[in-house]
C-alpha positions in Angstrom: -73.0 -24.4 -61.4 -70.9 -21.7 -59.8 -72.3 -19.8 -56.8 -72.0 -16.0 -57.3 -72.9 -13.1 -55.1 -73.1 -9.3 -55.4 -73.0 -7.3 -52.2 -73.5 -3.5 -52.4 -72.7 -1.1 -49.6 -73.6 2.5 -49.9 -72.9 4.9 -47.1 -73.5 7.9 -49.3 -70.5 9.8 -47.8 -71.2 13.0 -49.8 -74.8 13.3 -48.6 -75.7 15.3 -45.5 -77.5 12.4 -43.9 -75.3 9.5 -45.1 -75.4 6.1 -43.6 -72.9 4.5 -41.2 -72.0 0.9 -41.5 -73.6 -0.1 -44.8 -70.2 -0.7 -46.4 -68.9 -2.7 -43.5 -72.1 -4.8 -43.6 -71.5 -5.6 -47.3 -68.0 -6.8 -46.6 -69.2 -8.8 -43.6 -71.8 -10.5 -45.7 -69.2 -11.3 -48.3 -67.0 -12.8 -45.6 -69.9 -14.8 -44.2 -70.7 -16.2 -47.7 -67.1 -17.4 -48.0 -66.7 -18.9 -44.6 -70.2 -20.3 -44.1 -71.6 -20.9 -47.5 -68.7 -22.1 -49.5 -68.4 -19.2 -52.0 -65.0 -18.6 -53.5 -63.6 -15.0 -53.2 -63.5 -14.6 -57.0 -67.2 -15.3 -57.2 -68.2 -12.5 -54.8 -68.3 -8.9 -55.9 -68.6 -6.1 -53.4 -69.5 -2.6 -54.8 -68.9 0.2 -52.2 -68.7 3.9 -52.1 -66.0 4.2 -49.4 -63.4 2.0 -47.7 -64.7 -0.1 -44.8 -64.1 1.4 -41.4 -62.9 4.7 -42.9 -64.1 8.3 -42.7 -65.8 10.1 -45.5 -62.5 11.2 -47.0 -61.8 7.7 -48.3 -64.5 8.0 -51.0 -62.0 8.9 -53.7 -59.8 5.9 -52.8 -62.3 3.4 -54.0 -61.5 2.0 -57.5 -63.9 3.3 -60.1 -64.8 -0.3 -61.1 -65.8 -1.0 -57.4 -68.1 2.0 -56.9 -71.9 1.3 -56.8 -72.7 3.3 -60.0 -75.7 2.3 -62.2 -73.3 1.1 -64.9 -71.3 -1.1 -62.4 -74.4 -2.5 -60.8 -75.9 -3.4 -64.3 -72.6 -4.9 -65.3 -72.4 -7.1 -62.2 -76.0 -8.2 -62.5 -75.2 -9.4 -66.0 -72.2 -11.2 -64.5 -74.5 -12.9 -62.0 -77.0 -13.9 -64.7 -74.2 -15.4 -66.9 -73.4 -17.8 -64.0 -77.0 -18.9 -63.5 
């Protein structure tokens, strides 16, 4: 059985009271899963609404397929279930 993971980081950069660090946390968890738990990079998906460590202006730089939209989250949950 393949181990898979879905990490989602939403800083909500377009909101007045967005978060700081949620995207960085998602990438750090993905890295920890690889280094400490034996996950392969292709078996981890990180959905995020801005680039890690960047300002709000980076929101548009995130690939559409990597943004945490409802459709992308549902698609990735199905990807997780297929591997179960």
